[in-house]
LUMDREN-893098 format. One line per 8 residues: number of its first residue (from 1); for each residue x, y, z of C-alpha. Coordinates in nm, 2 decimals, padded with zeros to 4 digits. Layout:
REM residues N
NUM = X/Y/Z; ... .
This chain:
REM residues 317
1 = 06.60/19.10/-00.38; 06.66/18.76/-00.25; 06.95/18.63/-00.02; 07.11/18.29/-00.02; 07.09/18.15/00.33; 07.42/18.08/00.48; 07.52/17.70/00.48; 07.51/17.58/00.83 .
9 = 07.81/17.36/00.93; 07.72/17.02/01.02; 07.84/16.90/01.36; 08.16/16.70/01.33; 08.39/16.52/01.60; 08.70/16.65/01.43; 08.78/16.88/01.70; 08.74/16.60/01.96 .
17 = 08.98/16.36/01.78; 09.23/16.64/01.71; 09.25/16.73/02.08; 09.27/16.38/02.20; 09.53/16.30/01.95; 09.74/16.63/02.02; 10.00/16.44/02.20; 10.11/16.28/01.87 .
25 = 10.23/16.63/01.74; 10.40/16.72/02.06; 10.60/16.40/02.05; 10.68/16.44/01.67; 10.81/16.81/01.74; 11.03/16.69/02.03; 11.17/16.40/01.84; 11.25/16.63/01.55 .
33 = 11.42/16.87/01.75; 11.60/16.63/01.94; 11.73/16.47/01.62; 11.79/16.81/01.48; 11.57/16.73/01.18; 11.50/17.11/01.11; 11.86/17.19/01.13; 11.96/16.91/00.88 .
41 = 11.71/17.04/00.65; 11.84/17.38/00.68; 12.18/17.26/00.60; 12.09/17.09/00.29; 11.99/16.72/00.39; 11.66/16.74/00.22; 11.61/16.39/00.14; 11.52/16.11/00.38 .
49 = 11.84/15.91/00.29; 12.04/16.24/00.35; 11.86/16.30/00.66; 11.91/15.96/00.79; 12.29/15.98/00.78; 12.30/16.33/00.91; 12.08/16.24/01.21; 12.18/15.89/01.26 .
57 = 11.84/15.73/01.23; 11.67/15.49/00.99; 11.56/15.63/00.65; 11.22/15.48/00.70; 11.19/15.65/01.03; 11.31/15.98/00.89; 11.06/15.96/00.60; 10.75/15.89/00.82 .
65 = 10.84/16.15/01.08; 10.91/16.43/00.81; 10.58/16.33/00.62; 10.38/16.37/00.95; 10.54/16.72/00.99; 10.46/16.81/00.63; 10.09/16.73/00.70; 10.11/16.97/01.01 .
73 = 10.28/17.22/00.80; 10.61/17.25/00.97; 10.78/17.11/00.66; 10.72/17.14/00.29; 10.78/16.85/00.04; 10.87/16.85/-00.35; 10.88/16.51/-00.48; 11.15/16.34/-00.24 .
81 = 11.28/16.67/-00.10; 11.16/16.84/00.21; 11.19/17.21/00.30; 11.13/17.41/00.60; 10.82/17.62/00.66; 10.91/18.00/00.74; 10.81/17.95/01.10; 11.04/17.65/01.13 .
89 = 11.31/17.80/00.95; 11.33/18.08/01.19; 11.27/17.92/01.51; 11.36/17.56/01.47; 11.68/17.57/01.30; 11.97/17.55/01.57; 12.17/17.80/01.35; 11.90/18.07/01.37 .
97 = 11.95/18.35/01.63; 11.57/18.30/01.69; 11.58/17.94/01.77; 11.34/17.85/02.04; 11.38/17.46/02.05; 11.56/17.47/02.39; 11.23/17.56/02.53; 11.14/17.19/02.52 .
105 = 11.38/17.13/02.81; 11.16/17.29/03.03; 10.82/17.27/02.87; 10.83/16.90/02.82; 11.00/16.81/03.17; 10.84/16.49/03.32; 10.72/16.67/03.63; 10.53/16.94/03.42 .
113 = 10.39/16.67/03.19; 10.29/16.49/03.52; 10.11/16.80/03.63; 09.88/16.78/03.30; 09.84/16.40/03.35; 09.69/16.46/03.69; 09.46/16.74/03.56; 09.14/16.54/03.66 .
121 = 09.25/16.53/04.03; 09.39/16.90/04.00; 09.03/17.02/03.90; 08.87/16.82/04.19; 09.09/16.99/04.44; 09.11/17.32/04.27; 09.49/17.30/04.27; 09.79/17.09/04.19 .
129 = 09.76/16.72/04.27; 10.15/16.68/04.30; 10.23/16.80/04.66; 10.38/17.13/04.62; 10.35/17.12/04.23; 10.62/17.31/04.07; 10.70/17.55/04.35; 10.87/17.30/04.59 .
137 = 11.23/17.42/04.73; 11.52/17.38/04.48; 11.30/17.20/04.22; 11.55/17.10/03.94; 11.30/17.18/03.67; 11.37/17.55/03.73; 11.74/17.51/03.63; 11.60/17.36/03.32 .
145 = 11.37/17.67/03.28; 11.68/17.90/03.32; 11.88/17.69/03.07; 11.61/17.64/02.81; 11.42/17.95/02.81; 11.70/18.20/02.82; 11.71/18.24/02.43; 11.36/18.32/02.44 .
153 = 11.39/18.58/02.71; 11.69/18.77/02.57; 11.50/19.01/02.35; 11.23/19.08/02.60; 11.47/19.15/02.86; 11.65/19.39/02.63; 11.33/19.59/02.55; 11.23/19.61/02.90 .
161 = 11.57/19.74/03.02; 11.57/19.99/02.73; 11.23/20.12/02.85; 11.33/20.13/03.22; 11.65/20.34/03.13; 11.42/20.62/03.00; 11.29/20.67/03.34; 11.64/20.75/03.47 .
169 = 11.96/20.57/03.58; 11.96/20.31/03.86; 12.25/20.20/04.07; 12.10/19.92/04.30; 11.88/19.67/04.16; 11.68/19.38/04.30; 11.59/19.10/04.04; 11.33/18.86/04.21 .
177 = 11.29/18.51/04.05; 11.60/18.59/03.86; 11.62/18.27/03.67; 11.85/18.29/03.37; 11.95/18.64/03.50; 11.87/18.81/03.16; 11.64/19.08/03.30; 11.89/19.18/03.55 .
185 = 12.17/19.16/03.32; 12.00/19.38/03.07; 11.94/19.66/03.30; 12.32/19.62/03.40; 12.38/19.67/03.02; 12.19/20.00/03.01; 12.31/20.12/03.35; 12.70/20.10/03.38 .
193 = 12.70/20.18/03.74; 12.43/19.93/03.85; 12.47/19.64/04.06; 12.23/19.37/04.04; 12.11/19.15/04.32; 11.94/18.83/04.20; 11.71/18.63/04.41; 11.63/18.25/04.31 .
201 = 11.71/17.92/04.42; 12.09/17.86/04.46; 12.11/17.60/04.17; 11.91/17.85/03.94; 12.14/18.12/04.03; 12.45/17.94/03.90; 12.31/17.97/03.55; 12.23/18.34/03.61 .
209 = 12.60/18.39/03.75; 12.74/18.22/03.45; 12.53/18.44/03.20; 12.64/18.75/03.40; 13.00/18.67/03.38; 12.97/18.62/03.00; 12.82/18.94/02.98; 13.10/19.11/03.15 .
217 = 12.92/19.20/03.47; 13.07/18.94/03.71; 13.18/19.21/03.97; 12.84/19.38/03.97; 12.63/19.07/04.00; 12.53/18.95/04.35; 12.36/18.65/04.47; 12.06/18.61/04.71 .
225 = 11.99/18.23/04.72; 11.66/18.10/04.87; 11.31/18.15/04.88; 11.19/18.51/04.78; 10.96/18.50/05.06; 11.22/18.42/05.32; 11.53/18.60/05.20; 11.63/18.94/05.36 .
233 = 11.65/19.16/05.03; 11.81/19.44/05.22; 11.71/19.79/05.14; 11.81/20.09/04.92; 11.70/19.97/04.59; 11.65/20.21/04.31; 11.45/19.94/04.10; 11.31/19.60/04.17 .
241 = 11.21/19.35/03.90; 10.95/19.09/03.93; 10.95/18.87/03.62; 10.71/18.57/03.55; 10.65/18.52/03.92; 10.34/18.64/04.09; 10.09/18.46/03.89; 10.19/18.15/04.06 .
249 = 10.04/18.28/04.39; 09.69/18.38/04.53; 09.59/18.74/04.60; 09.68/18.77/04.98; 10.03/18.60/04.90; 10.10/18.85/04.62; 09.99/19.16/04.83; 10.21/19.04/05.15 .
257 = 10.50/18.99/04.90; 10.45/19.34/04.71; 10.47/19.50/05.07; 10.82/19.31/05.13; 10.94/19.43/04.79; 10.81/19.80/04.87; 10.99/19.82/05.19; 11.31/19.74/05.01 .
265 = 11.29/20.03/04.76; 11.42/20.38/04.82; 11.15/20.66/04.83; 11.06/20.71/04.44; 11.22/20.37/04.38; 11.05/20.19/04.07; 10.90/19.84/04.05; 10.89/19.66/03.70 .
273 = 10.67/19.36/03.68; 10.68/19.14/03.36; 10.39/18.89/03.32; 10.18/18.74/03.06; 09.83/18.91/03.05; 09.60/18.81/03.31; 09.35/18.57/03.18; 09.08/18.49/03.40 .
281 = 09.00/18.14/03.21; 09.37/18.05/03.27; 09.43/17.67/03.35; 09.76/17.73/03.48; 09.66/17.78/03.85; 09.59/17.40/03.86; 09.96/17.31/03.77; 10.12/17.55/04.01 .
289 = 10.37/17.62/03.72; 10.50/17.95/03.57; 10.33/18.04/03.25; 10.55/18.11/02.97; 10.57/18.42/02.74; 10.55/18.36/02.37; 10.55/18.70/02.22; 10.40/18.94/02.45 .
297 = 10.53/19.11/02.77; 10.37/19.36/02.99; 10.59/19.58/03.16; 10.48/19.80/03.47; 10.68/20.09/03.59; 10.52/20.19/03.91; 10.63/20.46/04.19; 10.50/20.29/04.47 .
305 = 10.33/20.46/04.76; 10.19/20.33/05.09; 09.86/20.25/04.94; 09.98/20.12/04.61; 10.01/19.76/04.75; 09.65/19.71/04.83; 09.61/19.56/04.49; 09.82/19.30/04.29 .
313 = 09.96/19.30/03.96; 09.64/19.15/03.83; 09.45/19.47/03.92; 09.70/19.70/03.75; 09.67/19.56/03.39 .
């Protein structure tokens, strides 16, 4: 019996050019979101002429942008009519409950882009090339994070709160790096007697406070403005939440911080950490920016003891 040898693929520079030109797709998606192209198509404006009127752009511009998005499979095209790919219909139409377009308000902020633009120097240094990077005090980009990422985080926060409720009712909750506040607010939804103490920069907490009021928890939502490393958390917490925060910092910093959180908990108190999975090859530390969840959330429910703070969240995965 003879076997046919596998055809060896010839080397090609295709991946190189795709990588170098990837910014074109980024800008096209951003423009389409800003101009509400996906939403316009969902509303029935499926030709370039109709879209031009709906979006307030030149017909030629609408056609060229949409044709580019067809090539990249965000849109479909039948003769002169455009349609939405399944992913685009679910996530990029503003009328959809799963709309994620607001995430570009943070993910494409000038400062975060600048971190990427200076990557060569960051690699040389082994850390951000932009002074304090994204962790400078009262960085306004975290307000954009809170506003833009809230729709993406709501479901994850709800799932986390439901799981935590299975471990028992809580009455006093510390929400560290609260941002939009949805993790603490979701815990309040599941625990009618719980009071939430949210820590983040003051300008960011304004967003969280607004969301707490909208959820009907204004009288149970308390603010702890300032740096999580410097603010006095107080004592007596049944539950502490640390969401999308620890990966920014090195191991000694995380370890010391966990001791501070541990001291704020009641005996038998619980800590829930939500982070994306630790990835040794991650390039994010070079940006000093928070990484973003796309679909996965890891929740840790830990009964802390004195020796539990010797490690970090990276070691508890």
